[in-house]
C-alpha positions, 0 to 999 in steps of 0.5 A: 120577884126574881129578875130574869137575866137579859138574853145573851144576844142583848147583854154582850151583843155590842161586844161581839159586834165590836170584836167581829168588826175588828176581826173583819178589819184585820182580815181585810188588811191581811188580804190587802198585804197578800194580794198587793202584787196582784192588785198592782199588776191589775192596775197596770194592765188597766192603765196599759189597756187605756193607753192602747185605746187612746193610741188607737183613737189618736191614729189616723184611719189611713194608718191603722192598717199598717199599724195592725200589720206591724202588731201582727208581725211582732206577735208572729215573731214572738210566737216563733222564737223559742221561749218567746211567749214566756218572755213576752208574758214576763215583759208584759207583767213587768210593764204592768207592775211598773205602770201600776205602782203607787205614784203618790209623791211621798210626804216630806220627812221634815219642814221645808226651808221656809218652814224651818226659817219660821220655826227658827224665828219662833225659837229665837223670839222665845229665848228671852222668856224661857232662858235664865243666866243661872241655867248651866244647860239652857234649853233656849239660847241664841243660835241653839237647837230649835228641834229640842224645844219645838217637838211637834208642828203642823203647817197649812197650805200657805206655810203658816203654823196651825199646830205647835207643841213647845217644851219649856224649862221647869223654872218658867213661871207658868202659873202666873197669868202675866207670864202666860199672857206674854208668851201667848201674845208673842206666839199669836203675833209671830205665828200670824195675826187675824187668827184665833189661837187656843193655848193648852198649858200642861204645867206638869209636863212643862209643855204648851200646845198652840192650836189654830181654831177654825172660825165658828159658823155664822149662818146658823138661823134661829130655830127650835132647839132640842132642849128641856124646859129651863134650858136656853141656847145662847149660841155655839162653841168649839166641839172640844169645849162641851160634851153635847151637840144639837141637831141643827138645820144649817144650809141644805143639810143637818149638822151636830153643833156643840151649843152653849146651854144656859140653865135657869130655874130653882136649881140654877146657880146662874139665874140671871144674865148680863151681856155687854158689847159694842154697838152692832155687836149683836146684843139685841140679837141675843135678847131676841133669841132668848125671848123666842126660846123663853116664849115656849114655856113662859111669859116675857116682859121687854124694856127697851131703853134705846127706843129703836124698835128692835122688838116691835115684832114681839108686840101683841104676841101670846106670852109677851106681857109688854114691850116698853120703850118709854120711861113711864111704861118701863117704871110701871112694868118693872114695878109690877114685876117687883110686886109679882116676884113678892107675890110669888114668893109669898104664895109659894111659901104659904103653900109649902107651909100648908103642905100643898104644891105651889100654885099654878100661877107661880109655876110659869116662868117670867122673863124680864129682858132689858136692853140698854137700861142705862139710857132710861136711867139718864132720862129718869135722872133728868126728870127727877124719877128713880132709876129703873134699875133700882126696881130690879133688886127684888127680881134679881135677889129672889128671882130664882125661887120665884121663877123670875129670870132677868136678862140685861144687855148693855154697851161697853161705854155705859158699863159703869152706869150699871147698878150694883144689884145688876153686877152682883146677881148676874153670874152668867156673862156674855161679851160680844164684839171686839174686846181686849184681853183685859176687858174680857178678864175684867168682865168675865172674871177669868181670861179666855184661853184663846186670843181675841181678834180685832175684827169679828162678825156680829154675834161673835164673842165669849161666854162664861156661866158662873165659875165655868170656863170661858167659851167662844160663842156665836149667837144664832142669827135672829135679826129684826124681821121688820128690818129691810136689810134682813135676809129673806131666809133669816126673816122667815126663820124668825117669823116662824118662831113668833107666837100668834097675835092675841091682841092688836099691836096698838092696844098692846102698847097702850094696855100695860100702862093703863092697866098698871095705872089702875091698882086692883084694889085691896081689902079696903076697896068696896066693890059694887056687886051689881056693877062688878063683872065676873072675873075671867078664867086665869091663864097668866098674870097681867101687868096689874099692880097687886094690892098691899096684901098679895096673900088676900088679893086675887091676881087678875089674869087675862085670857 
């Protein structure tokens, strides 16, 4: 079958449209240049007419008659004088041209005195780092020419630097992180504290570009994001760091904001997430945001070690398997999650060996969210129980193939108590709240390209997905709707995203522990056919612990 060529209007219509726009823009610029004198005179006549009307309005009524007589006398004299009308027209055009001139003050050719002094201080501060005694013609020297080193600069209204391009000698060790860190710390302190600076090192051209970053928006509420299944929006970043934007409702208008998208699933290279932060930095807000997005396509199991009730709004919701705060419930839920991961792996493996698609009960994603699990570890050690983190080894190691995703949120002071499995298998990392550059590099594995500040709003931090770059991050506002301090707009935004209730809240809290305490029974269990009810239609797995042979046992599921 021969493919018909596209019509010419469709094949090259965009090129013709662009060419037409360019021709129209060129013609408009040419016409503006040609008609510039006429435009200036017209503007001047309009200003003269406005001045005449204002003068007439300001003249008292008893003096308007003599003024009219004076104007009429001048016009009569001009008309009687030889070449009077011509001279009057020339004078009027000259006055109109003078009044219609562009009165915009010209931009200064260079920096003013205060800006020059600031640039000189920056240059002098860089001399010890960018100079060497062996250099016969040093670019940096005390009392040298700063204009040869600081080639481009911009200032804000307060006189502080907003953009600076610095040339440095080729022998500077710009490939060493320690050398870069010293220069970045010096420039951030000399250019003004309390702001975030982005440093772009051009090692080939021996040039450093310093840019002041605008603050990220903090009032974006939780909402439905335009994402595909398996994509989770962690927050928002700078437009120069990512090539994707999302349409968001922010304030009274819609804006296109660049997001930080975390991809999970069988093809993800970062299937699990670890978030660290100071108290009140927004780690619980991040987990609530992830949970609301995960409930669109999967099931969620929440373990809260702090016991503060931050996730009470999710109790009894459709898709929420359990919200556990006690040690016994957490251990039972995580044990079920480990068995469920094994069951999914065995079911998927046998289906592939038989040449069949994976079973339907293994396709729905399962999310395990843990907030401060180290708090439960201390309680478990005191009571003689095993650490709940030890039950995460199977979901962390085999979760990607089984459709199980683990998200852990912890505080900086308990980072050393995290298990090795959590540290090794969580390749997606998030740091929220104030942190030093050394802490960010230790946790994220790479230093950020911006200077961290000491005071940041809640939900503000950095994110790194695998081996990608370190990005600035602002988590969407997802507060606890049951908190009295929550704003009404943010509370309503979270309530609109919550799934409907499936069971009462009190029954949901007691149900998982009771269900996990009673095993479903294996092949050795003899069931009475007269007393055993018919199984309910399967929709999603409950928290019943599977029998020792998951391939032969039926998986109980709730409707």
